[in-house]
VEXMIRO-879951 format. One record per residue (C-alpha): x, y, z. Coordinates in pm, whole numbers, padded with zeros to 5 digits, always signed. Layout:
BEGIN
XYZ/...
***
This chain:
BEGIN
+06536+11462+08517/+06584+11120+08648/+06214+11048+08684/+06154+11172+08331/+06432+10960+08206/+06307+10661+08384/+05963+10726+08242/+06093+10740+07888/+06293+10425+07934/+05982+10252+08059/+05780+10345+07756/+06060+10240+07527/+06072+09905+07697/+05701+09846+07653/+05724+09931+07293/+06007+09689+07243/+05811+09418+07410/+05506+09491+07201/+05717+09480+06887/+05869+09154+06988/+05521+09015+07046/+05405+09133+06714/+05706+08974+06547/+05642+08655+06734/+05278+08662+06631/+05381+08729+06275/+05614+08435+06274/+05344+08222+06430/+05091+08324+06170/+05347+08266+05893/+05421+07922+06030/+05049+07837+06054/+05001+07958+05703/+05286+07737+05577/+05139+07440+05763/+04798+07509+05616/+04945+07518+05269/+05134+07196+05330/+04822+07034+05473/+04626+07146+05165/+04889+06995+04936/+04888+06675+05141/+04514+06658+05126/+04528+06699+04752/+04758+06396+04733/+04565+06184+04982/+04228+06238+04812/+04256+05953+04557/+04396+05718+04818/+04105+05794+05041/+03871+05713+04759/+04056+05381+04703/+04043+05308+05075/+03674+05382+05072/+03627+05124+04796/+03816+04865+04999/+03635+04925+05317/+03366+04659+05253/+03628+04380+05195/+03830+04501+05495/+03518+04493+05700/+03451+04135+05581/+03812+04044+05656/+03787+04157+06013/+03442+04000+06041/+03583+03689+06218/+03722+03919+06483/+03366+04014+06554/+03244+03649+06559/+03190+03483+06890/+03490+03286+07024/+03319+02946+07006/+03256+02976+06633/+03614+03086+06573/+03747+02794+06780/+03546+02540+06574/+03665+02700+06252/+04025+02667+06362/+03983+02295+06419/+03823+02250+06076/+04104+02441+05909/+04374+02239+06085/+04207+01913+05987/+04186+02019+05619/+04530+02177+05592/+04727+01885+05735/+04644+01635+05454/+04694+01908+05193/+05036+01982+05347/+05125+01608+05334/+05020+01594+04970/+05232+01897+04889/+05526+01734+05065/+05490+01426+04847/+05465+01642+04539/+05799+01794+04639/+05944+01444+04676/+05821+01344+04330/+05983+01651+04185/+06310+01547+04348/+06298+01210+04167/+06258+01371+03827/+06623+01413+03738/+06754+01057+03811/+06446+00885+03665/+06461+01063+03333/+06829+00979+03279/+06877+00692+03041/+07235+00646+03160/+07111+00590+03516/+06905+00286+03429/+07193+00124+03235/+07454+00196+03499/+07251+00093+03804/+06935-00096+03722/+06865-00199+04085/+06904+00158+04200/+06681+00282+03922/+06414+00026+04008/+06434+00133+04371/+06376+00498+04269/+06089+00384+04049/+05940+00195+04341/+05954+00516+04549/+05782+00701+04269/+05513+00433+04243/+05459+00459+04619/+05433+00838+04594/+05188+00813+04305/+04978+00567+04499/+04983+00806+04799/+04877+01094+04578/+04607+00882+04419/+04475+00783+04760/+04500+01125+04933/+04462+01399+04678/+04092+01345+04646/+04046+01332+05020/+04253+01652+05071/+04052+01832+04810/+03731+01710+04963/+03831+01842+05306/+03938+02174+05161/+03605+02198+04991/+03429+02121+05317/+03614+02395+05508/+03531+02647+05237/+03167+02556+05267/+03191+02587+05646/+03349+02935+05629/+03088+03036+05376/+02798+02904+05583/+02921+03084+05892/+03019+03403+05707/+03375+03378+05840/+03546+03490+05520/+03495+03711+05223/+03247+03555+04978/+03456+03658+04677/+03767+03497+04832/+03576+03183+04910/+03432+03167+04558/+03782+03200+04410/+03912+02928+04639/+03621+02696+04553/+03687+02750+04182/+04052+02656+04227/+03958+02334+04410/+03715+02241+04128/+03984+02304+03867/+04221+02064+04047/+03951+01799+04076/+03860+01818+03709/+04218+01827+03584/+04312+01540+03342/+04683+01576+03407/+04853+01282+03588/+04928+01345+03952/+05300+01303+03894/+05306+01523+03586/+05376+01221+03360/+05698+01125+03539/+05594+00761+03593/+05500+00714+03229/+05828+00866+03117/+06021+00648+03360/+05845+00337+03228/+05934+00442+02875/+06297+00466+02983/+06270+00123+03142/+06119-00023+02821/+06405+00121+02620/+06652-00051+02854/+06458-00377+02811/+06488-00351+02435/+06857-00259+02458/+06930-00570+02670/+06745-00788+02420/+06934-00640+02125/+07275-00673+02288/+07217-01034+02390/+07068-01201+02083/+07216-01547+02153/+06996-01845+02206/+07028-01827+02582/+07060-01523+02807/+07338-01499+03071/+07197-01538+03420/+07265-01175+03509/+07088-01049+03202/+06793-01280+03258/+06757-01144+03609/+06762-00787+03474/+06498-00869+03219/+06278-01037+03474/+06317-00742+03712/+06217-00498+03442/+05921-00713+03344/+05806-00725+03707/+05801-00347+03738/+05638-00304+03396/+05372-00555+03491/+05305-00373+03817/+05227-00062+03614/+05014-00221+03345/+05287-00212+03081/+05365-00583+03062/+05238-00608+02704/+05515-00370+02597/+05770-00619+02722/+05599-00906+02546/+05592-00711+02218/+05954-00610+02252/+06058-00965+02329/+05870-01112+02035/+06002-00845+01794/+06361-00898+01906/+06363-01278+01906/+06173-01311+01580/+06417-01071+01420/+06709-01285+01542/+06557-01599+01396/+06484-01427+01063/+06846-01312+01044/+06967-01665+01110/+06738-01809+00844/+06842-01538+00598/+07192-01675+00609/+07071-02011+00477/+06964-01866+00142/+06594-01939+00148/+06502-01745-00162/+06374-02065-00323/+06090-02074-00071/+05932-01777-00242/+05990-01894-00604/+05702-02135-00667/+05680-02345-00983/+05422-02583-01120/+05691-02825-01235/+05800-03078-00974/+06125-03152-01160/+06238-02789-01124/+06149-02793-00751/+06310-03130-00679/+06663-02990-00619/+06517-02753-00361/+06315-03018-00177/+06624-03175-00021/+06752-02833+00084/+06406-02757+00221/+06413-03066+00440/+06758-02981+00577/+06672-02620+00635/+06343-02708+00807/+06519-02952+01034/+06780-02690+01124/+06513-02430+01192/+06309-02666+01412/+06583-02841+01608/+06813-02545+01661/+06643-02211+01609/+06282-02269+01713/+06379-02520+01981/+06605-02257+02141/+06334-01993+02122/+06079-02233+02274/+06303-02297+02575/+06383-01928+02610/+06016-01832+02606/+05946-02087+02875/+06235-01962+03084/+06146-01591+03054/+05766-01626+03092/+05761-01919+03325/+05629-01703+03609/+05373-01525+03396/+05006-01617+03420/+04843-01842+03165/+05033-01991+02873/+05214-01671+02783/+05536-01854+02705/+05382-02071+02433/+05184-01772+02302/+05501-01568+02262/+05676-01859+02096/+05386-01891+01850/+05423-01529+01758/+05801-01560+01720/+05769-01868+01497/+05507-01703+01281/+05693-01373+01244/+06025-01548+01184/+05894-01734+00879/+05772-02078+00986/+05476-02048+00754/+05717-01993+00458/+05841-02347+00499/+05487-02483+00502/+05390-02280+00197/+05684-02421+00001/+05560-02775+00083/+05217-02665-00036/+05374-02541-00362/+05525-02886-00417/+05182-03044-00357/+05032-02808-00613/+05271-02894-00899/+05150-03082-01206/+05103-03454-01158/+05394-03667-01278/+05615-03946-01138/+05887-03704-01026/+05625-03529-00814/+05571-03854-00622/+05939-03859-00515/+05914-03490-00414/+05602-03557-00207/+05768-03853-00035/+06066-03632+00049/+05835-03369+00193/+05646-03627+00397/+05967-03786+00521/+06104-03450+00637/+05781-03368+00821/+05752-03717+00967/+06104-03709+01111/+06013-03385+01287/+05668-03501+01398/+05751-03522+01770/+05925-03186+01759/+05626-03033+01581/+05384-03173+01837/+05592-03047+02128/+05675-02704+01992/+05352-02623+01812/+05106-02824+02011/+04950-02539+02203/+04634-02349+02107/+04845-02045+02037/+05000-02230+01738/+04662-02310+01581/+04756-02154+01246/+05081-02353+01217/+04897-02669+01324/+04626-02614+01071/+04863-02551+00781/+05080-02848+00879/+04784-03084+00891/+04660-02956+00559/+05005-02999+00404/+05036-03355+00527/+04690-03441+00397/+04767-03301+00054/+05104-03472+00040/+04966-03816+00134/+04667-03794-00100/+04878-03662-00387/+05145-03930-00343/+04892-04213-00329/+04706-04085-00631/+05022-04076-00844/+05146-04413-00719/+04824-04604-00785/+04804-04448-01132/+05155-04561-01231/+05017-04894-01360/+04752-04714-01564/+05011-04474-01703/+05238-04763-01810/+04946-04941-01979/+04853-04614-02146/+05186-04612-02332/+05115-04950-02491/+04933-04787-02777/+05220-04553-02857/+05491-04628-03114/+05827-04772-03011/+06150-04581-03071/+06222-04558-03441/+06593-04634-03383/+06531-04959-03190/+06677-04813-02873/+06551-04889-02524/+06226-04690-02473/+06252-04404-02233/+05963-04550-02040/+06154-04874-01979/+06466-04708-01846/+06264-04465-01641/+06028-04718-01484/+06315-04955-01396/+06513-04679-01232/+06200-04530-01078/+06078-04857-00922/+06427-04932-00797/+06419-04595-00620/+06078-04655-00475/+06196-04988-00334/+06525-04844-00210/+06596-04756+00150/+06523-04388+00090/+06165-04434-00021/+06036-04788+00049/+05956-04733+00417/+05818-04382+00356/+05593-04489+00068/+05467-04788+00266/+05382-04562+00558/+05206-04317+00330/+04997-04596+00175/+04902-04734+00515/+04797-04388+00645/+04593-04320+00336/+04424-04659+00363/+04334-04591+00725/+04180-04260+00628/+03965-04425+00365/+03868-04713+00592/+03831-04935+00286/+04015-05218+00121/+04055-05037-00208/+04420-05056-00317/+04475-05291-00025/+04788-05409-00202/+05144-05408-00077/+05409-05192-00230/+05595-05495-00363/+05288-05635-00534/+05207-05299-00693/+05562-05267-00831/+05552-05620-00970/+05231-05538-01155/+05394-05225-01301/+05692-05422-01435/+05468-05693-01578/+05272-05425-01760/+05599-05289-01891/+05695-05633-02024/+05362-05654-02196/+05436-05318-02357/+05758-05464-02503/+05569-05738-02676/+05321-05492-02825/+05592-05247-02932/+05805-05515-03096/+05513-05604-03326/+05484-05243-03437/+05806-05259-03638/+05779-05335-04011/+06146-05432-04025/+06190-05768-03853/+06559-05714-03790/+06483-05382-03616/+06225-05557-03404/+06493-05809-03300/+06738-05529-03227/+06476-05357-03013/+06404-05669-02809/+06773-05745-02775/+06824-05390-02639/+06538-05399-02394/+06597-05749-02252/+06961-05665-02199/+06856-05342-02024/+06633-05541-01792/+06910-05784-01711/+07185-05531-01659/+06987-05270-01463/+06795-05510-01239/+07085-05742-01154/+07171-05704-00784/+06879-05473-00713/+06584-05501-00482/+06352-05491-00782/+06539-05773-00951/+06514-05988-00639/+06147-05905-00605/+06079-06015-00965/+06238-06356-00922/+06605-06300-00873/+06863-06485-01082/+06610-06708-01254/+06410-06412-01384/+06726-06226-01481/+06868-06529-01670/+06550-06539-01874/+06609-06186-01991/+06972-06264-02062/+06870-06564-02271/+06613-06353-02452/+06889-06104-02528/+07108-06381-02671/+06821-06520-02874/+06726-06191-03031/+07093-06103-03096/+07118-06427-03302/+06791-06351-03475/+06900-05999-03556/+07226-06117-03705/+07052-06388-03903/+06789-06152-04046/+07035-05881-04147/+07411-05910-04169/+07403-06287-04166/+07258-06287-04514/+07558-06106-04671/+07811-06393-04673/+07578-06596-04894/+07612-06328-05161/+07983-06410-05189/+07923-06761-05306/+08211-06958-05461/+07976-07180-05648/+08071-07211-06012/+08406-07051-05976/+08620-07355-05886/+08478-07591-06142/+08407-07331-06402/+08569-07419-06732/+08450-07136-06948/+08763-06930-06909/+08893-06637-06707/+08665-06373-06856/+08350-06561-06759/+08483-06609-06404/+08562-06238-06382/+08208-06150-06483/+08060-06382-06220/+08283-06231-05947/+08186-05881-06051/+07818-05971-06032/+07848-06119-05687/+08065-05833-05552/+07814-05583-05698/+07528-05757-05516/+07730-05770-05192/+07824-05403-05211/+07465-05296-05278/+07330-05503-04993/+07601-05389-04760/+07551-05022-04844/+07178-05046-04810/+07197-05228-04472/+07468-05001-04345/+07282-04683-04431/+06966-04821-04277/+07127-04937-03954/+07353-04636-03925/+07059-04463-03748/+06981-04757-03520/+07101-04740-03165/+07236-04978-02907/+07278-04751-02604/+07469-04998-02385/+07836-04980-02480/+07911-05341-02386/+07623-05477-02588/+07702-05244-02878/+08065-05354-02901/+07971-05720-02870/+07707-05690-03142/+07944-05509-03376/+08210-05773-03328/+07962-06046-03402/+07869-05872-03726/+08235-05826-03810/+08301-06193-03746/+08009-06289-03962/+08097-06069-04259/+08460-05957-04268/+08643-06297-04264/+08423-06424-04547/+08480-06104-04743/+08853-06111-04680/+08886-06470-04792/+08675-06407-05101/+08880-06106-05203/+09200-06293-05146/+09078-06567-05374/+08898-06371-05645/+08995-06010-05598/+09280-06035-05856/+09019-06113-06123/+08868-05767-06094/+09152-05558-05960/+09314-05530-06300/+08989-05417-06456/+08947-05051-06549/+08630-05037-06336/+08780-05227-06044/+08671-04964-05789/+08307-05043-05862/+08354-05401-05753/+08647-05405-05515/+08483-05113-05335/+08597-05197-04984/+08895-05352-04823/+08839-05590-04533/+08970-05322-04299/+08727-05068-04444/+08437-05301-04382/+08547-05365-04025/+08582-04995-03950/+08236-04918-04087/+08072-05203-03901/+08237-05105-03572/+08096-04753-03612/+07734-04871-03612/+07464-04822-03341/+07615-04516-03175/+07400-04307-02944/+07254-04002-03114/+07265-03687-02904/+06931-03521-02828/+06718-03827-02894/+06509-03968-02611/+06158-04087-02559/+05904-03942-02324/+05688-04075-02046/+05350-03920-02086/+05114-03873-01790/+04741-03839-01815/+04618-03543-01613/+04288-03536-01426/+04137-03332-01712/+04202-03615-01957/+04499-03450-02131/+04828-03633-02165/+05145-03439-02077/+05506-03531-02124/+05622-03603-01773/+05979-03706-01844/+06164-03545-02132/+06520-03600-02023/+06709-03882-01851/+06637-03897-01480/
***
């Protein structure tokens, strides 16, 4: 039993072991199957990647190609790469430094707050730009060389090398500035600061600190080829300042030309004062400032800038006004205007030569010379024609009212002015200059001699005019008027002394007295004879006959008085002293005789019914009427005509000068 049992147990044990093995095999097979499935899934996923890897294999093979090169070739390539990369690295380092300067250099506040610091940063930028300019090309060249070396020795992927070579070419051909435009922007900021300093310090002279700032800015701008910007800014600012100063003077008249010298004459004196102020104060200050600012600049930049300032500020406006005076119609007043213009220019001659003597001021020089030439020639032409113009008036009619001719009063006053201290020296100088230009002895006559000839011609006119009157008494009144005018208006004058002094003046005074007597004799002096007493004292025919005779004589007196009064009521004695004296002489000649006559014989007619026809005036009435004679009539004046170059005669003086 035991052996059988043991046998059964043995079989059972083998079966168990076989089952366990089968189970183990099953599990192993199941595990292998799972792994196979997982591997299949993984293979499905890896398939595309394998295809991608397969595509990259050629480039990977090229990439590891240097590993297959011989060591000597690789060693040489390393040295070439190091030599090319070092400059490129230095250039990149400088680029980084430039980028670091960007913020402070683009700040406008920085340049105003700390100009020296800003200029120092700008100097660093300039140095960096110079470094980049000097080394970028070299670095690119070396990079290009190493690319060619790698390509020649097949030490890198051709596609990679082609891309790298293309990048190097793009950098070489780029038109962008090396600093990305930072230097140009910084210089713009510096120029703005330069203009700001000019605008805030518009006085004639800059403070020392401001001048140093301006010079420092100009130095940096010049170093970067932007000096012209400073010059333009300086000229614009300074010319604007001068224009503003001139604007305050009220120079509108400079741009209001007229062909009438008399209308321009009030402006000529202002013109001279304004020109002197502009030259001696405004332009003088700008001239010194230009010399101070541009003293260190090459060439004659200071005078060139000053020329531009003077031109832009309006110097040529002054010269054009003088030209407008020279272009006015020819008349005696124009001569005085031209002499004023010449005198103003002559007083400033040294200043003109100093300020505008450079080649840069050629336009101002040319216009000034042309103006002086026109002024001198125009003045001499008018002056030498004065005698002709006076003689020309000889054929004209004298004043109908017996007054002093306008020509007489004008020429006397005019010649006195020419000989006065304001014009005598100037006119003499003009005549001398003109004579030297002509290099001839034509008009080689002194000013004094020329004026004497003019007055002598005027005296000859008086003689001719006096003969033109049909009324002899009016002719005497005219001569009395004019001789007295000569005496009174030449006494104590340079012209009077030139003509002969007291002796010559006494002759005119005596002529005045003579013609006053002749006037009285030929007119009012005839009236007393009409009141004759003849036949009244010894008359024995009775009272009625005497009354008739008195009536007849009073009627004749009244008619003659009325006729003479009405005729002479329109005659004029312009000088108050002479008028009053003449009226009193007439009163003395007429009224006492009339009063005495009426006292003696007036009662004969006063009781008559028609007494008013004969006792028409009282002595007081006569005196009042006689004292009212010869008054000036408003609006009446003669004219001084001037013959123009075209042969026409124009009225040159139509109102008292």
